[in-house]
MIZAKOL-86198 format. One record per residue (C-alpha): z, x, y; residue in three letters. Coordinates in steps of 0.2 Angstrom, whole numbers, plus 2048, in hexadecimal, padded with zeros to 3 digits. Layout:
BEGIN
ZXYAla ...
END
This chain:
BEGIN
D53D35DD3Met D59D3CDE4Gln D62D32DF1Arg D5ED33E04Cys D6DD39E0EPro D67D2EE1CThr D64D1DE15Cys D6AD1FE03Asp D59D1ADFCGlu D55D20DEBGlu D45D2CDEAAsn D3CD34DDCGly D41D46DD7Asp D32D4EDDEArg D32D44DEEAla D32D4EDFEArg D35D40E0APhe D3FD30E09Cys D34D21E05Ser D3FD16E0FAsn D43D1FE1FCys D38D2EE1FGly D46D3BE1FAla D43D4CE18Ala D4AD4EE06Leu D45D60E03Thr D52D6EE03Gly D60D61E01Met D6ED67DF5Ala D73D5ADE8Ala D83D51DECPro D91D57DE1Ala DA4D56DE0Gly DAFD48DE6Glu DB3D40DF7Glu DBFD33DFDArg DB7D24E05Lys DBBD13E0BVal DB1D07E00Val DAFCF5DFESer DAFCF0DEBVal DA7CDFDE6Leu DABCD7DD5Phe DA1CC8DCFVal DA4CBFDBFAsp D9CCB1DB5Leu DA8CA2DB3Val DA9C9BDA2Gly D9BCA5D9BPhe DA6CADD8DThr DAAC9CD86Ala D98C97D86Arg D93CA7D7ESer D9DCA3D6EAsp D91C97D68His D81C9ED70Ala D74CA9D67Asp D76CBBD6CPro D64CBDD72Glu D67CAED7EAsp D77CB6D84Val D6ECC6D88Arg D5FCBDD91Ala D6BCB3D9CThr D75CC3DA0Leu D65CCCDA4Arg D60CBFDB1Val D71CBEDB8Tyr D73CD2DB9His D61CD3DC1Asp D66CC6DCELeu D76CCFDD2Leu D6FCE0DD3Lys D61CDADDEArg D6DCD1DEBGlu D79CE0DEBIle D6CCEDDEEGlu D64CE2DFBArg D74CE4E05Phe D76CF7E02Gly D82CF6DF4Gly D82D00DE3Thr D85CF8DD2Val D92D02DCAGlu D93CF9DBALys D90CEADB0Phe D9ECE5DA5Ile D98CD6D9AGly D96CC8DA6Asp DA0CD1DB4Ala D97CDCDC1Val D9FCE9DCCMet D96CF0DDCAla D9BCFCDE9Val D97CFCDFCPhe D9BD0DE05Gly D97D19DF7Ala D8FD25DF5Pro D8AD23E07Val D94D19E13Ala D8ED0CE1FHis D98D06E2EGlu D98CF4E28Asp D9ACF6E16Asp DA7CE9E15Ala D9CCDCE1DGlu D8ECE1E12Arg D98CDEE03Ala D9ECCDE08Val D8CCC8E0DArg D86CCEDFCAla D93CC4DF3Ala D8FCB4DFDLeu D7DCB7DFAArg D80CB8DE7Ile D88CA7DE8Leu D79CA0DF0Gly D6DCA9DE4Ala D77CA2DD5Ile D75C90DDCAsp D62C93DDFGlu D61C9ADCDLeu D69C8BDC6Asn D5DC80DD0Glu D4EC88DC8Thr D56C8ADB7Arg D63C7DDB5Pro D65C81DA3Glu D6EC91DA8Leu D7CC87DB2Asp D84C97DB8Leu D94C98DC2Ala D9BCA7DCAVal DAACADDD4Arg DACCBDDDDGly DB8CC8DE8Ala DB6CD7DF4Val DC3CE3DF7Asn DC3CF2E03Thr DCDD02E02Gly DCDD15DFFGlu DC5D1BDEFAla DC0D2CDE7Leu DADD2DDE5Val DA4D38DDAAla D95D3DDE4Leu D8AD44DD6Gly D8DD35DCBAla D7ED2ADC5Arg D83D18DC4Pro D72D13DBFGlu D75D1DDAFAla D86D15DACGly D90D22DB4Glu D9FD1BDBEGly DA1D23DCFPhe DB0D19DD8Val DC2D1BDD3Thr DD1D13DDCGly DDDD05DDEAsp DD0CFCDE8Val DC6CF9DD8Val DD5CF2DCFAsn DDACE6DDDVal DC8CE0DDFAla DC8CDBDCCSer DD9CD2DCEArg DD3CC9DDELeu DC3CC3DD5Gln DCECBBDC8Gly DD6CB1DD6Ala DC6CABDDEAla DC1C99DDCPro DB1C95DD2Val DA2C96DDDGly DACCA0DEAGly DAFCB1DF1Val DC0CB8DF6Val DC4CC8E00Val DD4CD3E03Gly DDBCD7E14Glu DD2CE7E17Leu DC2CDEE14Thr DC6CCFE1EHis DCCCD9E2EArg DBCCE2E32Pro DB1CD3E2EThr DBACC4E35Arg DAFCC4E44Asp D9FCC3E3AVal DA5CB8E2BIle DADCA7E2BAsp DBDCA7E20Tyr DC9C9BE19Glu DDBCA2E17Glu DE2CA0E05Leu DF4CA2DFFPro DF8CB4DFBPro DF8CB8DE8Ile E04CC3DDESer DFBCD1DD4Val E03CDCDC7Lys E08CEDDCDGly E09CE7DDFLys E1ACE5DE8Asp E14CD8DF4Glu E08CC9DF3Pro DF6CCDDF8Ile DEFCC3E07Pro DDFCBAE02Leu DD0CB2E0BTrp DC2CA8E05Arg DB1CADE0DAla DA8C9DE12Val D98CA3E1BAla D91CB1E24Ala D8ECAFE37Arg D7DCB4E3ESer D7BCC5E44Arg D6FCCEE50Phe D65CDEE4EGly D65CECE5AVal D59CF6E63Asp D5FD07E6BIle D5AD17E73Glu D64D27E75Pro D69D30E85Gly D6FD42E87Ala D7DD3FE93Ser D85D30E9CThr D8DD2EEADPro D9ED28EAELeu D9ED15EADIle DABD08EB1Gly DB8D15EB6Arg DB5D17EC8Ala DC6D0FECCGly DD0D1AEC0Glu DC7D2AEC6Leu DCAD25ED8Ser DDDD23ED4Leu DDDD34ECCLeu DD4D3CEDBGln DE0D33EE7Gly DEFD39EDESer DE9D4BEDEPhe DE6D4AEF0Glu DF7D44EF4Arg DFFD52EE9Val DF5D5FEF3Val DFAD57F04Arg E0CD53F01Asp E0FD62EF5Arg E18D56EE9Thr E15D56ED6Pro E0ED47ECEGln E0DD42EBBLeu DFFD37EB6Val DFDD30EA4Thr DECD2AE9FLeu DEDD1FE90Ser DE1D15E86Gly DDBD12E74Glu DD1D1FE6BPro DBFD20E72Gly DC3D16E82Val DBFD25E8EGly DCED2FE91Lys DC6D40E8ESer DB6D3AE97Arg DC0D36EA7Leu DCAD46EA6Thr DBAD50EA6Arg DB3D46EB5Glu DC3D4AEBEPhe DC1D5CEBAArg DB0D5BEC1Thr DB8D54ED1Phe DC4D63ED1Ile DB7D70ECEAsp DADD69EDDAsp DBBD6BEE9Leu DB9D79EF6Pro DCAD80EF3Asp DCFD88EE3Leu DD9D7EED7Val DE1D84EC7Ser DDDD79EB8Trp DE6D7DEA7Arg DE5D72E98Gln DEED71E88Gly DEED65E79Arg DFBD5EE6DCys DF7D61E5BLeu DF7D52E50Pro E01D58E41Tyr E0BD47E3FGly E1CD4DE4EGlu E0ED5BE53Gly E12D6DE57Ile E20D6DE63Thr E1AD76E73Phe E08D7AE6ETrp E00D72E7DAla E0BD7CE89Leu E09D8CE80Ala DF6D8AE81Glu DF7D88E94Ile E02D97E96Val DF7DA2E8BLys DE8D9BE94Ser DEFD9FEA5His DF4DB1E9FAla DE4DB4E97Gly DECDB7E86Ile DE0DB6E78Leu DE5DB0E66Glu DE1DC1E5FAsn DEADCCE6CAsp DF7DD7E65Gly E0ADD4E6BPro E0ADE2E77Asp DF9DDDE7FGlu DFFDCBE80Ala E10DD0E87Ala E07DDAE95Ala DFCDCCE9ALys E0BDC0E9ALeu E14DCCEA6Ala E06DCDEB2Val E05DBAEB2Ala E18DB8EB5Val E15DC3EC5Gly E10DB3ECEIle E22DAEECEVal E28DB2EE0Glu E3BDB6EDBAsp E3ADC7ED3Glu E4CDC4ECBArg E45DB5EC1Glu E36DBDEBAArg E3EDC6EABGlu E47DB6EA7Trp E37DABEA8Ile E2DDB9E9EArg E3ADB8E90Ala E39DA5E8FArg E26DA5E8FLeu E26DB2E82Gly E30DA8E77Ser E24D99E7ALeu E14DA3E75Ile E1CDACE67Gly E1EDBEE6EIle E31DBDE73Gly E40DC6E6CAsp E47DBEE5CAsp E59DC0E64Asp E54DB8E74Asp E5BDA7E71Val E5BD9AE7FAla E60D88E80Glu E52D7BE82Arg E57D77E94Asp E56D89E99Glu E45D8BE91Ser E3FD7BE9APhe E45D82EABAla E3CD93EA8Ala E2CD8BEA3Trp E2DD7FEB2Arg E30D8DEBEThr E21D96EB8Phe E16D87EBALeu E1DD84ECBGlu E19D96ED0Ala E07D92ECBIle E06D83ED5Ala E0FD8CEE4Ala DFFD97EE5Asn DF3D88EE6Gly DF1D77EDFPro DF3D76ECCPhe DEDD69EC0Val DF7D6AEB0Phe DEED5FEA2Val DF6D5BE91Ile DEAD52E85Glu DEFD47E76Asp E01D45E7CLeu E04D37E6FHis E05D46E62Trp E12D4FE6CAla E23D52E65Asp E32D4AE6EPro E36D5CE75Ser E25D5DE7DMet E27D4CE84Leu E38D51E8BAla E30D60E93Phe E23D56E9CVal E30D4AEA2Glu E3AD59EA8His E2CD60EB1Leu E29D50EBAAla E3BD4EEBEAsp E3FD60EC4Trp E2FD67ECBAla E30D67EDEAsn E27D6CEEEGly E17D72EE5Val E05D6AEE3Pro E07D67ED0Leu DFCD59EC8Phe E01D56EB6Val DF4D4BEADLeu DF8D45E9BCys DECD3CE90Thr DF3D31E81Ala DF0D23E76Arg DFAD13E77Pro E05D1AE68Glu E0ED24E75Leu E16D14E7DTyr E1AD0EE6BGlu E24D1EE68Arg E2AD1FE7AGlu E2BD0EE82Pro E33D15E92Ser E27D23E94Trp E25D27EA7Gly E31D19EABGly E3BD1AEBBGly E32D29EC2Lys E2BD27ED3Arg E1FD35ED0Asn E17D2DEC0His E07D23EC0Thr E02D1BEB0Ala DEFD18EAEVal DEAD0DEA0Ser DD8D0DE9BLeu DD2CFBE96Ala DC2CF9E8CPro DB2CF8E97Leu DACCE7E9CSer D9DCDFE94Ala D93CE4EA4Glu D99CF6EA4Glu D96CF8E91Thr D85CF1E94Ala D82CFEEA1Gln D88D0CE95Leu D7DD06E88Ile D6ED06E94Ala D72D18E99Val D74D1DE87Leu D63D15E82Leu D5BD1AE92Asp D55D08E93Gln D5ACFCEA0Thr D56CECE97Val D59CE8E84Leu D55CD9E7APro D62CCDE7CAla D67CCCE6AGlu D68CDFE69Thr D73CE1E78Gln D7FCD3E73Arg D82CDAE62Ala D85CEBE6ALeu D91CE4E77Leu D9BCDAE6AAsp D9CCE9E5EArg DA0CF6E6BAla DAFCECE71Gly DAFCF5E82Gly DB2D06E7AAsn DA7D13E80Pro DA9D1EE70Leu DA4D0FE65Tyr D95D0CE6FAla D90D1FE70Glu D93D23E5EGlu D8AD13E58Phe D7AD18E61Ile D7BD2AE5BArg D7ED25E49Met D6ED1AE49Leu D64D28E50Ile D6CD34E43Asp D67D28E35Arg D55D27E3BGly D56D14E3EVal D4FD18E4FLeu D40D23E51Ala D37D29E60Arg D25D22E61Arg D1DD2AE70Gly D27D25E80Ala D31D18E77Ser D3CD15E69Trp D38D0AE59Glu D43D04E4BLeu D3ED0BE3AThr D47CFDE31Ala D48CEAE32Gly D54CE2E3EGlu D5FCDCE31Gly D61CEDE2AAsp D68CF5E3AIle D7ACF8E37Pro D87CF2E44Val D98CFBE42Pro DA8CF1E42Glu DB4CFFE47Asn DB3D11E4CVal DBAD18E3CHis DACD10E32Ala D9FD15E3FLeu DA4D28E3EIle DA5D28E2BAla D94D21E2BAla D8ED2FE37Arg D96D3CE2CLeu D8CD35E1DAsp D7CD39E26Thr D80D4CE24Leu D7AD57E16Ser D86D5CE09Thr D88D6DE11Glu D8BD67E22Arg D97D5AE1DLys DA1D67E13Ala DA1D72E22Leu DA8D64E2DLeu DB5D60E20Gln DBBD72E1FAsp DBCD72E32Ala DC6D61E31Ala DD3D6AE27Ile DD6D77E34Leu DD8D6AE42Gly DD0D64E52Lys DCCD76E57Val DC6D83E4BPhe DBCD93E4ATrp DACD97E40Ala DB5DA6E38Gly DC1D9BE30Ala DB3D90E28Leu DAADA0E22Val DBADA5E19Glu DC0D94E13Met DAFD90E0BGly DA9DA1E06Ser D9AD9EE11Leu D8DDA9E19Asp D91DABE2CPro D7FDA7E31Asp D7FD97E27Ala D90D92E2FVal D89D96E40Arg D79D8CE3DAsp D83D7DE36Gly D8FD7CE45Leu D81D7DE51His D79D6EE48Glu D89D64E48Leu D8CD68E5AAla D7AD62E5EArg D7ED52E55Lys D8DD51E60Glu D9AD51E52Leu DA1D62E59Leu DA0D6BE69Arg DA1D7EE6CPro DAFD85E77Ala DA9D8FE86Arg DB6D9CE83Arg DBED9FE72Ser DD1DA2E71Ser DCDDAFE63Ile DC3DBDE69Glu DB3DBFE5EGly DB5DAEE57Glu DAAD9FE5BSer DB5D90E5FGlu DB1D7EE5DTyr DBAD6DE5FAla DB6D5CE57Phe DADD51E64Trp DBAD44E61His DCAD46E57Met DC5D36E4ELeu DB6D3FE46Ile DC2D4CE40Arg DCED3FE38Asp DBFD37E2FAla DB9D47E28Ala DCAD4CE22Tyr DCDD3BE1AGly DBED3EE0FGln DC4D4DE07Ile DCCD4BDF5Pro DDED51DF4Arg DDBD60DE9Ala DCED66DF5Gln DD9D63E04Arg DE7D6DDFCAla DDCD7CDF9Ala DD4D7AE0BGly DE6D7AE13His DEAD8AE09Arg DDAD93E0EAla DDDD8EE20Ala DEED95E20Ala DE8DA5E19Ala DDBDA7E27Trp DE8DA2E35Ile DF4DAEE2EGlu DE8DBDE2DArg DE2DB9E3FMet DF3DB8E46Ala DF8DC9E40Gly E08DCEE48Glu E09DBEE52Arg E0BDB3E43Val E1BDACE4AAla E11DA3E57Glu E07D9AE49Asn E15D98E3DAla E17D85E3FGlu E04D83E3DVal E04D8DE2DLeu E13D83E27Ala E0AD73E2AHis DFBD79E20His E06D7EE11Tyr E10D6EE12Glu E00D64E11Gln DFAD6FE03Ala E0BD6BDFAIle E0AD59DFCGlu DF8D58DF6Leu DF9D64DE8Ala E0AD5CDE2Gly E02D4ADE2Ala DF4D52DD7Ala E01D59DCBGly DFED6BDCFAsp E0BD79DD0Asp E11D7ADE2Thr E1ED88DE0Arg E14D95DE9Glu E0FD89DF7Leu E21D84DF9Gln E26D97DFBArg E19D9AE08Leu E1DD8AE12Ala E30D8EE12Val E2CD9FE18Arg E22D99E27Phe E2ED8BE2BLeu E3CD98E2CLeu E31DA2E38Ile E2DD93E42Ala E40D8FE42Asn E44DA0E49Glu E38D9DE57Arg E3DD8BE5AAla E4FD8FE5BSer E4CD99E6CArg E42D8AE73Leu E48D7AE6BAsp E57D79E5FVal E53D67E5AGlu E42D6CE54Lys E4AD7BE4BAla E55D70E41Ala E47D65E3DGlu E3DD74E36Leu E4CD79E2CAsn E4DD67E24Arg E3BD69E1FArg E3ED7AE18Ala E4DD74E0ELeu E43D66E06Ala E38D73DFELeu E46D7DDF6Thr E51D7BDE7Thr E63D82DE4Pro E63D94DDFGly E53D9ADE8Glu E55DA8DF5Pro E4BD9EE01Glu E57D8FE00Arg E65D9BE06Leu E5BDA1E14His E57D8FE1AVal E6AD89E18Leu E6FD99E22Leu E63D94E30Ser E69D82E2FAsp E7BD87E31Ala E77D92E41Arg E6DD83E48Asp E7BD77E45Ser E87D7EE51Ile E7BD7FE5FPhe E7DD6FE69Glu E83D67E59Trp E71D63E54Val E75D5FE42Ser E84D54E48Gln E8DD5CE38Asn E8FD6FE39Pro E9DD6EE2CGlu E91D67E20Phe E83D73E24Ser E8FD82E22Cys E97D7BE12Glu E87D79E09Arg E80D8AE0FAla E90D92E09Leu E8FD8ADF8Glu E7DD91DF6Glu E82DA2DFBAla E91DA3DEFArg E86D9CDE1Ala E79DA9DE4Gln E86DB7DE6Gly E80DBCDF7Asp E90DC3E00Leu E87DC8E10Leu E81DB6E12Ala E92DAFE0DGlu E9ADBAE1BGly E8EDB4E28Glu E8FDA2E24Ile EA2DA3E25Leu EA1DABE36Ser E95D9DE3CIle EA1D90E35Trp EAFD98E3FGly EA4D95E4FGln EA1D83E4AAla EB4D81E48Asp EB6D86E5ATrp EA9D7AE60Val EB2D6CE57Ala EC3D72E5DGly ECAD77E4CGlu ED2D87E51Thr EDCD8AE40Ala ECCD87E36Ala EC3D93E42Gln ED0DA1E3FAsp ECFD9FE2CGlu EBCD9FE2BHis EBBDAFE36Ile EC8DB7E2BArg EBEDB3E1BGln EAEDB9E23Ser EB5DCAE29Leu EBEDCCE18Ala EACDCCE10Ile EA2DD5E1DLeu EAEDE3E20Gln EACDE8E0DGlu E99DE9E0FLeu E8EDF5E19Pro E8FDF1E2CPro E81DE7E34Gly E7DDD9E40Pro E87DCCE36Gln E97DD6E37Leu E93DD9E4ASer E92DC7E4DArg EA1DC3E43Ala EACDD0E4CLeu EA6DC9E5DSer EABDB7E57Arg EBCDBEE51Ser EBFDC6E62Val EBADB6E6BAla EC5DABE60Ala ED4DB6E64Ser ED0DB6E76Gly ECFDA3E78Leu EE1DA1E71Thr EE7DADE7EGly EEFDBAE72Arg EEADC8E7DSer EF1DD7E73Ala EE9DD2E63Arg ED9DCFE6CThr ED9DE0E73Leu EDCDE7E62Glu ECEDDEE5ALeu EC2DE2E69Ala EC5DF5E66Glu EC1DF4E54Glu EB2DEAE57Ala EA9DF3E65Ile EA2E02E5BPro E9ADF6E4EIle E94DEAE5BVal E8CDF8E66Arg E83DFFE56Glu E7EDF0E4DPhe E7FDE1E59Gly E75DDBE68Thr E79DDBE7AAsp E7EDC9E79Val E8BDCEE6CAsp E92DDCE77Leu E92DD1E86Ala E9CDC3E7CPhe EA8DD0E77Leu EABDD8E88Leu EAEDC8E90Gln EBDDC5E84Phe EC3DD7E85Arg EC3DD6E98Gly ECDDC6E98Gln EDADCDE8DAla EDBDDDE97Arg EDEDD2EA7Val EECDC8E9DAsp EF6DD8E99Val EF5DDFEABGly EE5DEAEAAGlu EDDDDFEB7Thr ED0DEBEBESer ECBDF1EADGlu ECADE0EA7Gly EBFDD9EB5Ile EB4DE8EB3Ala EB2DE3EA1Asp EAEDD1EA6Leu EA1DD7EB3Arg E99DE2EA6Glu E98DD4E9AGly E90DC9EA8Leu E83DD7EABArg E7EDD8E99Leu E7EDC5E97Ala E72DC4EA7Leu E66DD0E9EGly E65DC9E8DSer E6FDB9E8AAla E6BDA7E8APro E70D9EE9AVal E7FD96E92Gly E87DA7E8ETyr E83DADEA0Val E8CD9EEA8Cys E9BDA1E9DGly E9BDB3EA2Ala E9BDAEEB4Tyr EA9DA2EB2Val EB4DAFEA9Asn EB1DBBEB8Val EB4DADEC4Ala EC5DA7EBCAsp ECCDB9EBEAsn EC5DBCECFVal ECDDACED5Trp EDEDB4ED2Phe EDADC6ED6Asp ECFDC4EE5Gln ED1DB3EEBGly EC8DA2EEBPro EB9DA6EF6Ala EB1DB4EEBGln EB5DAAEDBAla EADD9AEE2Glu E9DDA4EE5Glu E9DDA9ED3Leu E9FD97ECDTyr E91D91ED9Glu E86D9FED2Ala E89D99EC1Ala E85D87EC5Ile E76D8CECEGlu E70D96EC0Leu E73D89EB3Gly E6AD7CEBDAsp E5CD87EC2Arg E59D8CEB0Arg E5BD7BEA8Gly E6CD7EEA0Ala E73D6DEA4Ile E82D6FE97Gly E86D81E9DAla E86D7BEB0Ala E91D6CEABAsn E9ED77EA3Trp E9ED82EB3Val EA1D73EBEArg EAFD6DEB2Met EB7D7FEB4Glu EB7D7DEC7Thr EC2D6DEC6Met ED2D77EC3Trp ED0D83ED2Pro ECCD74EDDAla EDCD6CED7Phe EE6D7CEDAAsp EE0D7DEECVal EE3D6AEF0Gly ED1D64EEFArg ED5D56EE4Trp EC8D4AEE9Asp EBBD57EE5Glu EC3D5AED4Ser EC2D48ED0Leu EB0D46ED6Glu EABD56ECCThr EB3D4EEBCGly EA9D3EEBEAsp E99D48EBFSer E9ED53EB0Val EA2D44EA5Ile E92D3AEAAGlu E87D49EA5Val E90D48E93Glu E91D35E93Arg E86D33E83Glu E8DD42E7AArg E9ED47E80Pro EA5D58E7BGly EB3D63E7FGln EAED64E91Val EB1D51E93Thr EC3D54E8CVal EC6D62E99Phe EBFD57EA7Ala ECAD48EA2Gln EDAD53EA2Ile ED6D5BEB3Tyr ED3D49EBAGln EE3D43EB3Ser EECD52EBBLeu EE6D4CECCVal EEBD3AEC8Arg EFCD3EEC2Val EFFD49ED1Ala EFBD3AEDCArg F07D2FED2Gly EFCD26EC6Ala F07D1DEB8Leu EFAD16EACAsp EF5D26EA3Leu F03D28E96Thr EF9D22E88Asp EEAD2DE8BAla EF5D3CE8EIle F01D3AE7FGlu EF5D32E72Glu EE5D3BE76Thr EE7D4BE81Phe EF7D53E7AVal EF3D50E67Pro EE2D57E69Arg EE8D66E72Ala EF5D69E64Arg EE7D67E57Glu EDBD73E60Ile EE8D80E64Gly EDED88E72Asp EE8D8DE81Gly EDAD87E8DGln EDDD75E86Val EF0D77E83Ile EF6D7CE94Val EEED6FE9FPro EF2D61E92Ala F04D66E91Phe F06D68EA4Arg EFFD57EA6Leu F0AD4FE99Ala F1AD57EA1Ala F15D51EB2Met F12D40EACAsn F23D3FEA3Arg F2BD45EB3Met F21D38EBDLeu F28D2AEB2His F3AD31EB4Gly F3BD38EA3Asp F40D4AEA8Leu F47D4EE97Ala F36D4AE8FGly F2DD54E9DGly F38D63E99Val F34D61E86Ala F22D63E89Tyr F25D72E94Val F30D7AE87Arg F23D77E79Glu F15D7EE84Leu F1FD8DE87Gly F21D90E74Glu F0FD8DE71Leu F0AD9AE7EMet F18DA7E7AArg F0CDB3E73Glu EFEDAFE7FArg F01DB8E90Pro EF1DB3E97Gly EF7DA1E99Tyr F09DA5E9FHis F06DA4EB2Ala EFAD95EB0Trp F07D8AEA7Leu F14D8DEB4Leu F0BD83EC2Glu F11D71EBCAsp F1FD77EB0Ser F29D7EEBEAla F29D6EEC7Arg F2FD65EB8Val F3DD72EB4Cys F43D72EC6Leu F44D5FEC6Ala F4DD5FEB6Ala F59D6DEBAGly F52D77EACAla F55D88EB4Ala F57D92EA4Asp F46D8CE9ELeu F3DD8FEAELeu F45DA1EAFArg F3FDA5E9EGlu F2DD9FEA1Leu F2DDA8EB2Thr F32DB9EAAGlu F24DB7E9EArg F17DB5EACAla 
END
């Protein structure tokens, strides 16, 4: 026997056409393999029959069971079910396998209710049988053996759904049918139910909800007709809103953010396409760029933005790095300020995967660069920036969109985002408080609008009342539901063209009416031949967008067969071809709807999915070539999926884990230049795939240690460094051990643990200096020079700098050298080599401007400005401070700009601009209100200096219990000097001159070997000494300065 793929009717082996629907059967491949499906399982059991059979003749038992079995088989098959097995007096039937219908759950419940009625009728005609039954229907996912023959006794459905259905049947009342939750939910509008108390079932942690099916409600048949295209229906107001918002953007040159939200299938993409038609019809040129967020669970971080940038630059997926870089450079030429082009090019290069690995930037700086590029596009003409499927976006992508809306200014930029309601479940405050944000929520179509849509789809203005009512009820105002429903009926051949009209080829009662879109799409997919469905499932593994070449390689298929298959699937409106492929020479397709992709993917068994993900990764890696870093996160996703699926099947996943870790680390390197939080998350995923002793684990832990000190992402850098160090020592990797100790030293400085910093750097150098020199030693030496410089020990800093410079110049980066020159320059100034020191500082600034992240650049500006203040006067120094603040703000480095503002507080205090110093402190502290760091402590100290100088008497507790102890602990002159000056002045203000002198004396001792701070500590110390008559102490301090 062969089954028709259209209607599931059994036909003879030699039949060429289906005897039920007329579909062609020739040339069909026999179904084989397994598939995951959502099925409804029906169990029916005779009540009390076993006890009665104990005393009955075996032939009588068999005769009774034959009547009973025949009756059940007839009623089950009448409703499209398949009898899986007879087990004595119990019967198991399946609805939804091997071919799914959109209303399988309803069919199963109707069959069960009909069996109850048929048993009653049988008892009336043959009262001697006196049969009583009870039944249950349960719906859930099962593994279906597609080639099994249940009529020959072969089982074909496996899964927990079967076991639970059997248990529910045991809880049903005699003469009744009960259903589980997943059966009740899609059928409650067509079946009357009575809720029963939940039952406890062995193996289930929670009681199972239960309903008793009472009776089926009436249903109506349908009569439909297809249409090739439809006008926009029911969205005139929303389209007008988009048009008006865009016209306002152009008129006022004011950016606007619009979020278009609604449930799947409600018409977001359709409205966006109509809006694009409006844009295309305008007489003036408007740029339109569109990107999508990928649905890999928290998504690929900035994929949508990278798509837009590559599209604007004309970069193809298979362009080499040099060609891609050249195209990007041309695109960046649109930026008016030539000074900014290289900076923007570097940040965009990191975004699209062609940047320098050493080119690391804070997220805020990257945001500013990307925004500046988009503003430049808009400055040359109206620009529509579209992001689809924003609900899949990572928090970082959402943050960029909000940044763009908040900071873009003075250009006609229209940002349009589409999203499902899940976006607002994740981000309840999305768009809130923004005057330039408009939220457009697409509600379901009204009954009148849905009727109009159906009429257009059918090319038939008037439908039979019953048919239209059924369609309206089931569509629920969702255009996708209505469209997919009608297309499926045509695909199944339930409607056939007869001349100028359409006619039903089946009885009205056999016309399926879908309950929800998932069931509808699954039913459509089951109309496909085995080959076409396999092609669609391979495509689903790749994602919403895919390429024909990938399917050829994944399935070892003939390219012509793939081309023909994709063409057929596109004609069925399951797929749509791209007008221009992102990979040269490859035909690109996308699923018509993401829901179609999800349904196809959900049907694939785990082992097949795992193999598919691995094959997809192999193809992506081969096509990416030298630009594999750009696709590393996608590759990691495929291998992680393969690990999860293969592991669940009990297969060895070690090789898959190695591959996943490799690409997670590559993705981490890229993310660390764009989004440190994302980089840390990638590290966590990689770490979960490694075990102690594996070389890959050490690489992951080393990467995690680096990330942990950058903006305190991990919140516990000590833990990250400690476990990385333990692994390095366990593996005997001295190079890694030395590098980790150096990183730990930097983490110590961030935490204010100066003694620990010095010890970790000492240990790092003790190891690395015994090994051949390399980048690790270069970074450790730069860190050593910085650590010494920050303490103010100028002579020692100069010694270390001279030892380090040859190695840093040979093995380090420009960032390492800029860092070193800054601290050598400051030390030279401290020992009196002012001109030489300022020259070093300016050279360090020059190098930083060319290669360093903006945070380093701002720090370099501050170091130059601090010294120019004393050497050349406040005017020139203030220009440098302002330049640093402007750079930090412009490039999105909020933290760096905030640090510079804090640094301007002491010059403002020195020249008597005390109110300005207080106001600056307030703004600095507010920026770091949620995550206060060292800059907050500095600002509080400088504000307290102003208040004490003005006579405030209420600061003693804060000064002596917080500021001074913390300064002693940190040991950094930058903190010690202002804290002790403040403490001494406060004691003097309270009349405790001896206490004030004690603080001055301790400060002098702490700074004895730090000449760079000698002049600075005198400012308030001299007042205290003069008031106390401590002339000898003042003389000693003055002679040092």
